C-alpha positions in Angstrom: 6.4 -4.4 -38.4 8.0 -5.6 -35.1 6.4 -8.3 -33.1 5.0 -7.0 -29.8 6.4 -8.7 -26.7 4.1 -10.6 -24.4 5.1 -8.3 -21.5 3.8 -5.2 -23.4 0.6 -6.9 -24.5 0.0 -8.0 -20.9 0.7 -4.4 -19.7 -1.8 -3.0 -22.1 -4.4 -5.5 -20.9 -3.7 -4.6 -17.2 -4.1 -0.8 -17.9 -7.3 -1.4 -19.7 -8.7 -3.5 -16.9 -7.7 -0.9 -14.3 -9.2 1.9 -16.3 -12.5 0.2 -17.2 -13.2 -1.8 -14.1 -11.2 0.0 -11.3 -9.3 -3.3 -11.0 -6.5 -3.5 -8.4 -3.2 -3.3 -10.3 -1.3 -6.0 -8.4 -4.0 -8.6 -8.7 -4.5 -7.8 -12.3 -0.8 -8.0 -13.0 -0.6 -11.5 -11.5 -3.7 -12.5 -13.6 -2.1 -11.2 -16.8 1.1 -13.0 -16.1 -0.8 -16.3 -16.1 -3.0 -15.3 -19.1 -0.1 -14.3 -21.3 2.2 -17.2 -20.0 4.9 -14.7 -18.9 8.2 -16.0 -17.5 9.7 -14.4 -14.4 11.6 -11.8 -16.5 8.6 -10.8 -18.6 6.3 -10.7 -15.6 8.7 -8.3 -13.9 8.7 -6.1 -17.0 4.9 -6.1 -17.2 4.7 -5.1 -13.6 7.3 -2.3 -14.1 5.5 -1.0 -17.1 2.1 -0.9 -15.5 3.2 0.6 -12.2 5.3 3.2 -14.1 2.2 4.3 -16.0 -0.1 4.4 -12.9 2.5 6.4 -11.1 3.2 8.9 -13.9 -0.1 9.2 -15.9 -0.6 12.9 -15.5 3.1 13.7 -16.3 2.9 11.5 -19.4 -0.3 13.3 -20.5 1.5 16.7 -20.0 4.3 15.6 -22.4 1.9 14.0 -24.8 -0.1 17.2 -25.0 3.0 19.1 -25.7 3.8 17.1 -28.8 0.4 15.9 -30.0 -2.0 17.5 -32.5 -4.9 15.9 -30.6 -5.2 16.6 -26.8 -4.8 13.5 -24.6 -8.4 13.9 -23.3 -9.8 13.5 -26.8 -7.7 10.4 -27.7 -9.2 6.9 -27.8 -8.7 5.5 -24.3 -6.7 2.4 -25.5 -4.5 4.6 -27.6 -3.8 6.9 -24.6 -2.9 3.8 -22.6 -0.4 2.8 -25.3 1.0 6.3 -25.5 1.6 6.4 -21.8 3.3 3.0 -22.0 5.6 4.4 -24.7 6.3 7.6 -22.9 7.2 5.7 -19.7 9.6 3.4 -21.5 11.3 6.4 -23.1 11.5 8.6 -20.0 11.6 6.3 -17.0 12.9 2.8 -18.0 16.6 3.2 -18.8 17.2 -0.4 -20.1 14.7 -0.1 -23.0 16.1 1.5 -26.2 14.0 4.4 -27.4 13.6 2.8 -30.9 12.2 -0.4 -29.4 9.8 1.6 -27.2 8.5 3.5 -30.3 8.3 0.6 -32.7 6.6 -1.8 -30.3 4.1 0.9 -29.2 3.3 1.8 -32.8 2.7 -1.9 -33.6 0.3 -2.2 -30.7 -1.5 1.0 -31.8 -2.0 -0.4 -35.4 -3.8 -3.4 -33.9 -6.1 -1.1 -31.9 -6.7 1.7 -34.5 -4.5 1.9 -37.6 -5.4 5.5 -38.2 -3.9 6.5 -34.8 -0.6 4.8 -35.4 0.9 7.8 -37.2 0.1 10.1 -34.3 1.6 7.6 -31.8 4.7 7.3 -33.9 5.1 11.1 -34.2 4.5 11.9 -30.6 6.9 9.2 -29.2 9.6 10.2 -31.7 9.4 13.8 -30.7 9.5 12.9 -26.9 12.5 10.7 -27.5 14.3 13.5 -29.4 13.6 16.0 -26.6 13.9 13.6 -23.6 16.7 15.8 -22.2 15.0 19.1 -23.1 11.4 18.6 -22.2 8.9 21.5 -21.8 8.9 22.9 -18.2 5.9 22.1 -15.9 3.5 25.0 -15.2 3.2 27.1 -12.1 6.3 26.0 -10.2 6.0 26.0 -6.4 2.3 25.3 -6.5 -0.1 22.4 -6.0 -0.7 22.2 -9.7 3.0 21.7 -10.4 3.1 18.9 -7.9 -0.1 17.4 -9.3 1.5 17.0 -12.8 5.1 16.2 -11.7 4.0 13.4 -9.3 0.7 12.5 -11.1 -1.5 12.9 -8.1 -5.0 14.5 -8.3 -5.1 18.2 -7.8 -7.5 18.0 -4.8 -5.0 15.8 -2.9 -2.1 18.1 -3.7 -4.0 21.1 -2.6 -5.0 19.5 0.6 -1.5 18.5 1.5 0.0 21.9 0.6 -2.7 23.7 2.5 -2.4 21.6 5.6 1.3 20.8 5.7 3.1 23.2 3.4 4.7 22.8 -0.1 7.9 21.1 0.9 6.2 18.5 3.1 3.6 17.8 0.4 6.4 17.4 -2.2 8.3 15.0 0.0 5.2 12.9 0.6 4.3 12.7 -3.1 7.8 11.9 -4.1 8.0 9.1 -1.6 4.6 7.8 -2.7 5.8 7.5 -6.2 8.8 5.3 -5.3 8.8 1.6 -5.6 8.2 -0.1 -2.2 10.7 -2.4 -0.6 9.7 -5.9 0.5 9.7 -5.8 4.3 9.6 -8.9 6.6 8.7 -9.2 10.2 10.9 -11.8 11.9 9.2 -14.6 13.9 11.2 -14.3 17.1 9.7 -17.6 18.2 11.7 -19.4 15.5 14.8 -17.2 14.7 16.5 -13.9 15.3 16.8 -10.9 13.0 20.5 -11.2 12.5 20.3 -15.0 11.8 17.6 -14.6 9.2 19.4 -11.6 7.6 22.6 -13.8 7.3 20.6 -16.6 5.8 19.1 -14.3 3.2 22.4 -12.7 2.4 24.0 -16.2 2.0 21.4 -16.8 -0.7 22.2 -13.6 -2.6 19.7 -11.1 -1.2 20.5 -7.6 -0.1 19.1 -7.1 3.4 19.2 -4.3 6.0 17.7 -3.9 9.4 14.8 -1.4 9.5 15.7 1.9 11.2 12.2 2.1 12.5 11.6 -1.2 14.3 13.8 -4.0 15.8 11.7 -6.8 14.2 11.8 -5.8 10.6 14.1 -6.7 7.7 14.1 -4.8 4.4 15.1 -6.5 1.2 16.7 -4.3 -1.4 14.9 -6.1 -4.3 11.6 -7.7 -5.2 11.4 -11.4 -4.7 8.9 -14.2 -4.7 8.0 -14.5 -1.0 7.4 -18.3 -0.9 10.8 -18.9 -2.5 12.7 -16.9 0.2 14.9 -18.9 2.6 13.0 -19.3 5.9 9.5 -19.0 4.4 8.6 -22.7 4.8 10.2 -22.8 8.2 7.9 -20.0 9.3 10.7 -17.6 10.2 9.0 -14.4 8.9 5.9 -12.9 7.5 5.4 -9.9 5.1 4.5 -6.7 6.9 5.5 -3.1 6.5 7.7 -1.8 9.3 5.2 1.1 10.0 2.5 -1.5 10.5 4.4 -3.1 13.4 4.3 0.1 15.4 0.7 -0.2 16.9 1.5 -3.7 18.2 5.0 -2.8 19.5 3.5 0.2 21.3 0.7 -2.0 22.8 3.4 -4.4 24.1 1.0 -7.4 24.9 1.9 -9.5 27.8 2.5 -13.3 27.6 -0.8 -14.1 29.3 -3.0 -11.4 27.8 -6.2 -11.9 25.9 -6.0 -10.0 22.6 -8.7 -9.1 20.2 -7.8 -8.0 16.6 -11.2 -6.7 15.2 -10.1 -6.0 11.6 -7.5 -8.6 11.4 -7.0 -9.6 7.7 -4.5 -10.4 6.4 -3.2 -11.2 9.9 0.0 -9.3 10.4 -0.9 -7.6 13.7 -2.2 -10.9 15.2 0.9 -12.7 14.2 3.1 -10.0 15.7 1.1 -10.2 18.9 1.8 -14.0 18.9 5.5 -13.3 18.4 5.7 -10.8 21.3 3.6 -13.0 23.6 5.8 -16.1 22.9 2.8 -17.8 21.4 1.2 -17.8 24.9 -2.1 -16.2 26.0 -5.0 -16.0 23.5 -5.5 -14.0 20.3 -8.8 -13.8 18.6 -8.5 -12.5 15.0 -11.8 -11.3 13.5 -12.8 -9.9 10.2 -16.1 -9.0 8.6 -15.0 -10.8 5.4 -15.3 -14.5 6.4 -13.4 -15.6 3.3 -10.3 -13.8 4.5 -10.0 -15.8 7.7 -8.6 -18.9 6.0 -5.5 -16.8 5.0 -5.0 -15.9 8.6 -5.3 -19.5 9.6 -2.9 -20.7 7.0 -0.4 -18.0 8.0 -0.7 -18.9 11.7 -0.1 -22.6 10.9 3.0 -21.9 8.8 4.4 -19.7 11.5 3.7 -22.3 14.2 1.2 -20.2 16.3 -1.3 -22.1 18.4 -2.5 -19.0 20.2 -4.2 -17.5 17.2 -7.8 -18.4 16.4 -10.3 -16.7 14.0 -14.0 -15.8 13.9 -16.1 -13.7 11.5 -17.4 -10.5 13.1 -18.6 -7.0 12.2 -16.2 -4.9 14.4 -18.9 -2.2 14.9 -21.2 -4.9 16.4 -19.1 -7.2 18.5 -20.6 -10.3 20.1 -22.0 -9.7 23.5 -19.8 -12.4 25.1 -16.7 -10.5 24.1 -17.7 -7.3 25.9 -15.1 -6.0 28.5 -13.1 -9.3 28.3 -9.8 -8.4 26.6 -6.5 -6.9 27.9 -5.8 -5.5 24.5 -8.0 -4.7 21.5 -6.5 -3.7 18.1 -8.7 -1.8 15.6 -6.9 -1.3 12.3 -9.8 0.4 10.6 -10.6 0.5 6.9 -9.5 3.8 5.5 -8.7 5.8 2.4 -5.3 4.0 2.1 -3.5 7.3 1.3 -0.4 6.0 3.2 0.1 3.0 0.8 0.0 4.7 -2.5 3.5 3.4 -3.4 2.1 -0.1 -3.2 -1.3 0.6 -4.7 -0.8 3.6 -7.0 -4.4 3.5 -8.2 -5.6 4.6 -4.7 -4.6 8.2 -5.6 -7.5 8.2 -8.2 -10.2 7.6 -5.6 -13.1 10.0 -5.8 -12.7 12.3 -2.8 -16.5 12.2 -2.3 -16.3 8.5 -1.5 -13.9 9.3 1.4 -16.3 11.6 3.2 -18.2 8.7 4.9 -15.1 7.0 6.2 -14.7 8.8 9.6 -18.2 7.8 10.7 -17.5 4.2 9.8 -14.2 4.3 11.6 -15.8 5.8 14.7 -18.3 3.0 14.8 -15.6 0.4 14.6 -13.5 2.1 17.3 -16.6 2.3 19.6 -17.3 -1.4 18.9 -13.7 -2.3 19.6 -13.7 -0.2 22.8 -16.7 -2.1 24.2 -14.5 -5.3 24.3 -11.7 -3.7 26.5 -11.8 -4.7 30.1 -11.1 -2.0 32.8 -7.3 -1.4 32.9 -6.9 -2.7 29.3 -5.5 -1.1 26.2 -7.2 0.0 22.9 -5.1 0.7 19.8 -6.6 2.5 16.8 -4.7 2.6 13.6 -5.0 3.3 9.8 -2.7 3.3 6.8 -3.6 6.8 5.9 -2.2 10.3 6.9 -5.5 12.2 6.8 -6.3 14.0 10.1 -10.1 13.4 9.4 -9.5 9.6 9.6 -6.9 9.7 12.4 -6.7 12.2 15.2 -10.2 13.6 14.6 -11.8 10.2 14.9 -9.9 9.5 18.1 -10.9 13.0 19.5 -14.5 12.3 18.7 -14.3 8.9 20.4 -12.6 10.3 23.5 -15.2 13.1 23.8 -17.9 10.4 24.0 -16.0 7.9 26.2 -14.4 9.6 29.2 -13.4 6.2 30.6 -10.6 6.1 28.0 -7.5 8.3 27.7 -4.9 8.6 24.9 -1.3 7.7 26.1 0.6 7.6 22.8 -0.2 8.9 19.3 2.0 8.9 16.2 1.8 9.5 12.4 4.6 8.0 10.3 5.1 9.6 6.9 6.5 7.7 3.9 9.3 10.1 3.4 10.6 9.6 6.9 11.8 6.0 6.8 10.8 4.7 3.4 7.8 2.9 4.8 4.0 3.2 4.3 2.3 6.2 5.8 0.7 5.1 9.0 -1.1 6.4 12.1 -1.9 4.8 15.5 -3.1 5.9 18.9 -2.8 3.8 22.0 -5.5 4.4 24.7 -6.0 3.1 28.2 -9.3 2.3 29.8 -9.6 3.5 33.4 -10.0 1.0 36.2 -13.4 1.2 37.8 -12.0 3.0 40.9 -10.2 5.5 38.7 -13.3 7.0 37.1 
């Protein structure tokens, strides 16, 4: 019997926690790395195994069902977790020999349920033998095929196909299943993009300028952010390139007063400080008071004195803030369907839980709007691509607030630039004499 590696034991633990408690994968992976005393290499393997399963669960189940005497839905949940781990190692992780994937998974299965070990062994061996001649997926060219191939729920695939067409839906799902790059926003108050890129390359990192924004650098590999050159010097902060667009569009002036009503973890406030030369005033608010310390720590590392924080429910802003800001940013809580590549478990959200979001988003947008002074700017954004949470929320808001007009609106899809999916709309508030 082969001894199971700590990375695989940790991966099984993470999948069990995600399944039983709806735990966030990245946080649970970090916790498991500590619990199982994983070194950097094993921690990376644990993460790769877990994310591979979360991104390919339905596809794994399709192949398991093709070679198993017991349907996947009737298997003991922990055994199904292990089978998926084994399938992913065989089909998607080239550096792991098939025999090692099979033997290690069988050993894990014996510890969970000795009677199931034979089934696990048989299924994985058959898949390994047929890995270049696997059964075809059903109903090619339909939402069901996409649902299995990219392991996204059928309701989401049907929605995408119905609203945007098969090819667009396929491109979105394929992009959402890719590993995300680490993207840095350059702190122009302390360095320049080319200088930081050269510093990173000199230390062995692959770096490219983002094709989407002038302030973003994309690393071609995962890395420990605090260990990157320039981190301690405050020369960058982590932020997806698409998430910079609302602030770049808003183009805050050096003397502006800016309110960021859903600020955590602080990226948009930090980029405002960058563009404003750390002048003016930026108030970063969030309903979760415990998240404000992270913004404060980030502002200190980056050297920003213009950023201050306060707890606030964005839908109920303080009276003294009304009509007093040149720019208000409202990055509303959303379904997160634009960041599936970073948080693969988001795809499994119950669609019923998403129905209430537009009403919440509209309340936040209206609260934010009350803080914009005449002639000021309001920017609404989300990290989703659903019309119900984006353009339809803005349309409902504008219908109720004729003193605002939309001047720029954009949806960025993951397949376009390899970024998160993102939406923003910039609006202007009429001066009193323009109404």
